[in-house]
C-alpha positions in Angstrom: 65.7 128.0 105.1 69.1 129.3 105.8 69.7 133.2 107.0 72.6 134.9 105.7 73.0 138.5 107.1 75.4 140.8 104.9 74.5 138.6 101.9 75.3 141.2 99.3 78.7 142.0 100.8 82.2 140.3 100.1 82.4 137.3 102.2 78.4 137.2 102.6 78.0 137.0 98.6 80.6 134.2 98.4 78.9 132.2 101.3 75.6 132.2 99.2 77.5 131.1 95.9 79.4 128.3 98.3 75.7 127.1 99.7 74.2 127.4 96.1 76.9 125.3 94.8 76.2 122.6 97.7 72.5 122.5 96.7 71.3 124.8 99.2 68.8 127.5 97.6 66.0 128.2 100.2 68.1 131.1 101.5 67.0 134.2 102.7 69.4 137.2 102.0 69.7 140.0 104.5 71.4 143.3 103.9 71.1 147.2 103.5 70.0 146.6 99.8 69.6 150.5 99.0 73.1 150.3 98.4 72.9 149.2 94.9 76.6 149.2 94.2 76.7 145.8 95.6 73.8 144.3 93.6 76.2 142.5 91.0 77.7 140.3 93.9 74.3 138.3 93.9 74.1 138.3 90.0 74.5 134.5 90.0 72.8 133.9 93.2 69.8 131.4 93.9 67.5 132.5 96.8 64.2 132.6 98.4 63.6 136.2 99.3 65.7 139.5 100.2 65.0 141.3 103.5 66.0 144.6 104.2 68.6 144.4 107.4 66.5 146.9 109.7 63.1 145.0 108.8 64.4 141.6 109.5 63.5 141.2 113.0 60.0 142.1 112.2 60.2 139.6 109.3 61.5 137.0 111.2 58.9 136.9 114.2 56.9 133.3 114.0 59.3 132.0 111.6 61.6 130.2 114.1 60.6 126.8 113.2 61.4 127.5 109.6 64.9 128.7 109.8 67.4 125.7 109.7 70.6 128.0 110.5 71.6 131.5 110.8 75.1 133.1 109.3 75.4 136.4 110.6 78.3 138.0 108.1 76.7 141.8 108.2 78.7 144.3 109.9 80.2 147.7 109.5 83.8 146.8 108.9 85.3 150.5 108.1 88.4 150.5 110.2 88.6 154.3 109.5 85.1 155.2 111.2 85.4 156.4 114.6 81.7 157.1 115.3 81.3 154.4 118.1 77.5 154.9 117.8 77.3 153.2 114.6 79.5 150.2 115.7 77.1 150.1 119.1 74.0 150.0 116.7 75.1 147.5 113.9 77.9 145.3 115.4 77.1 145.0 118.8 73.2 145.6 119.5 72.0 144.0 116.4 74.4 140.7 117.0 73.0 140.6 120.3 69.2 141.0 119.2 69.9 138.1 116.7 72.0 135.9 119.1 68.6 136.1 121.6 66.4 135.3 118.5 68.6 132.2 117.9 68.6 131.2 121.4 64.8 131.6 121.7 64.1 129.7 118.5 66.7 126.9 118.9 68.5 127.9 116.0 72.4 127.3 115.4 74.1 130.6 114.5 77.8 131.2 113.2 78.9 134.8 113.1 81.8 137.0 111.6 84.5 138.2 114.3 87.6 139.6 113.2 91.6 139.4 113.7 91.0 143.4 114.5 90.3 142.3 118.1 94.0 141.6 118.6 95.2 145.0 117.9 98.8 145.1 117.7 99.0 141.6 118.4 101.3 142.2 121.2 99.6 139.1 123.2 99.8 136.8 120.1 96.8 135.5 118.0 95.8 132.6 120.2 91.7 132.5 119.8 91.8 130.8 123.3 92.1 134.7 124.7 88.8 136.7 124.5 89.2 139.4 127.1 88.7 143.0 126.6 91.0 143.6 129.5 93.7 141.9 127.6 93.1 142.6 124.2 93.5 146.0 122.9 91.9 146.8 119.3 93.3 149.8 117.3 89.7 151.1 116.3 86.1 151.0 117.1 85.4 148.3 114.7 88.0 145.9 116.3 86.6 146.9 119.6 82.8 146.2 118.6 84.0 142.6 117.6 85.8 142.0 120.8 82.8 143.2 122.8 80.3 141.2 120.8 82.8 138.2 121.4 83.0 138.9 125.2 79.3 139.2 125.6 78.8 136.1 123.8 81.0 134.0 126.0 79.7 135.5 128.9 76.0 134.6 128.3 74.3 131.8 130.3 71.8 131.1 127.4 73.5 130.3 124.1 72.5 128.8 120.8 72.7 124.9 121.0 75.6 125.5 118.5 77.5 128.6 117.8 80.5 129.7 116.4 82.4 133.3 115.9 84.9 133.6 113.2 88.1 135.7 113.8 88.7 136.6 110.0 92.1 137.8 109.2 93.4 139.1 105.8 90.8 137.8 103.5 91.1 138.7 99.5 89.0 137.3 96.4 86.0 137.8 94.5 83.4 140.1 95.2 85.2 142.8 96.8 85.1 145.0 94.0 82.5 147.6 95.8 84.6 147.9 98.8 86.8 150.9 97.9 89.7 151.5 100.3 88.9 148.6 102.5 89.0 146.0 99.9 92.1 143.7 100.0 95.8 144.7 99.6 95.7 141.9 96.7 92.9 143.9 95.0 94.8 147.3 95.3 98.0 145.7 94.5 96.7 144.0 91.2 94.9 147.8 90.1 98.5 149.5 90.7 100.2 146.9 88.8 97.7 146.8 85.9 98.0 150.7 85.7 101.7 151.2 86.3 103.4 147.8 85.8 104.8 148.6 89.2 103.8 148.0 92.9 105.1 150.1 95.6 105.1 148.8 99.1 105.8 150.6 102.3 109.5 150.3 103.5 110.2 148.5 106.9 110.8 151.1 110.0 111.5 148.0 112.2 115.0 146.5 112.6 114.0 143.0 112.2 112.4 143.3 109.0 113.6 144.0 105.6 111.5 146.3 103.2 108.7 144.1 101.9 109.2 141.5 104.5 106.5 142.8 106.7 104.2 139.5 107.2 100.3 139.2 106.9 97.8 135.9 107.5 96.3 136.1 103.7 93.5 133.9 103.3 91.8 133.2 100.1 87.8 133.6 100.4 86.8 130.5 98.9 88.8 128.8 101.8 86.9 131.2 104.4 83.5 129.8 102.9 84.5 126.4 103.1 85.0 126.5 106.7 81.8 128.4 107.4 80.2 125.8 105.3 81.8 122.8 107.4 80.9 124.3 110.7 77.1 124.5 109.4 77.4 120.8 108.5 79.6 119.4 111.2 78.5 121.7 114.3 81.0 119.8 116.4 82.0 122.4 118.9 80.8 125.9 119.9 83.2 128.7 120.5 85.3 131.2 118.9 87.9 130.7 116.1 90.7 132.1 114.3 90.0 132.1 110.5 93.3 132.7 108.7 95.5 130.5 106.7 97.9 130.0 109.7 101.0 130.7 107.6 102.0 134.2 107.4 103.6 135.3 104.0 105.6 138.6 103.2 104.4 141.6 101.2 106.9 140.8 98.9 105.7 137.3 98.3 102.4 138.4 97.9 103.5 140.8 95.3 105.4 138.1 93.3 102.4 135.9 93.0 100.4 138.6 91.5 103.3 139.7 89.0 103.5 135.8 88.0 99.7 135.6 87.7 99.6 138.6 85.5 102.6 137.0 83.6 104.7 140.2 84.0 108.0 141.3 85.2 108.3 141.9 88.9 108.9 145.6 89.6 108.6 146.5 93.2 109.7 149.8 95.0 109.4 151.1 98.5 108.3 154.3 100.2 108.0 155.4 103.5 105.1 154.4 105.9 103.1 157.5 106.5 103.9 159.0 110.0 100.3 159.0 111.1 100.2 155.2 110.9 103.8 154.0 111.5 103.5 153.6 115.5 100.6 151.3 114.7 101.7 149.6 111.8 101.7 145.9 112.1 104.6 143.9 110.9 103.2 140.4 111.6 99.9 138.3 111.7 99.3 134.8 111.7 96.4 132.8 112.8 97.1 130.1 115.4 94.7 127.4 113.7 95.1 124.7 116.5 91.6 125.2 117.7 89.7 125.1 114.2 91.9 121.9 113.1 90.7 120.2 116.5 87.4 121.1 115.7 87.5 119.7 112.2 86.2 122.7 110.6 89.5 123.2 108.9 90.3 121.9 105.1 93.2 122.1 103.0 93.8 125.9 102.1 95.3 127.6 99.1 98.7 129.3 99.3 98.9 132.6 98.5 100.4 131.6 94.9 97.2 129.3 94.2 94.8 131.8 95.7 96.3 134.7 94.0 96.4 133.0 90.7 92.7 131.8 90.9 91.4 135.4 91.9 93.4 137.3 89.1 93.1 135.1 86.2 89.4 133.8 86.8 87.9 137.1 88.2 90.0 140.4 88.4 91.0 140.1 84.8 87.8 139.4 83.5 85.7 141.4 85.8 83.9 138.3 87.2 81.8 137.5 90.0 81.8 134.3 92.2 
């Protein structure tokens, strides 16, 4: 059996869909299933059992020999939450307990890290740097992910195969429930649908024109392909960036959305709010060399291809993966 934590969430549920597509149906889905607004993410899923997140370790006792692989995708991901105790419990201590369970049971582990560990990106986006004295995340969420990355690398006892993936700007189906934490593609689509226009932040940086700020947008289907490849290949343990490796502008993203919706492009710009202006990122781009060297990488969709698939196959028809 395969364990997927965060299975009802955005990336977790898309991973369940990918595993089903590849013929894996003996899946144990772990999440906080009291949050019923995520139920539709698993509407098409095939699995063996659902287990509540806080009951998982009791459930898992004595089952080590039955578990083939663990995907630890579950986490508290709200970047606007500043209660560090929540992140300590869910993103750090829970992950440490799961790591130790996998070590003791001889179970391979893949877990979700985050590009939020890089903070403003002043030291670049190189996944060879995993150091909480160098990297300065901008919020407790990013810090919790960095703390676990550092803790994992420092452990003498590790799963025989393990990999942490630093997700960049992931977008795609099954993020309907995420509210303000949904991707910019999701929010832009809904704004255009309502107003036939998209408003983007102005640039307050001399090196960037309005709308030319860049992000590493990566389609969730490409993300779960990498996670699946890691499970199958298990070639080299470590921490990896997981973005497209190709930063694209907000203007390019917007034009891709208008094109997919088949309506004329209309973009306007407004001042970036003062309270976030000093910490606003103008550029993110994953260095993908390490992932490619490990062999986990496959050809990714461009922003135009990913946005078209997302909008026409899912958003416009309210479909789930």
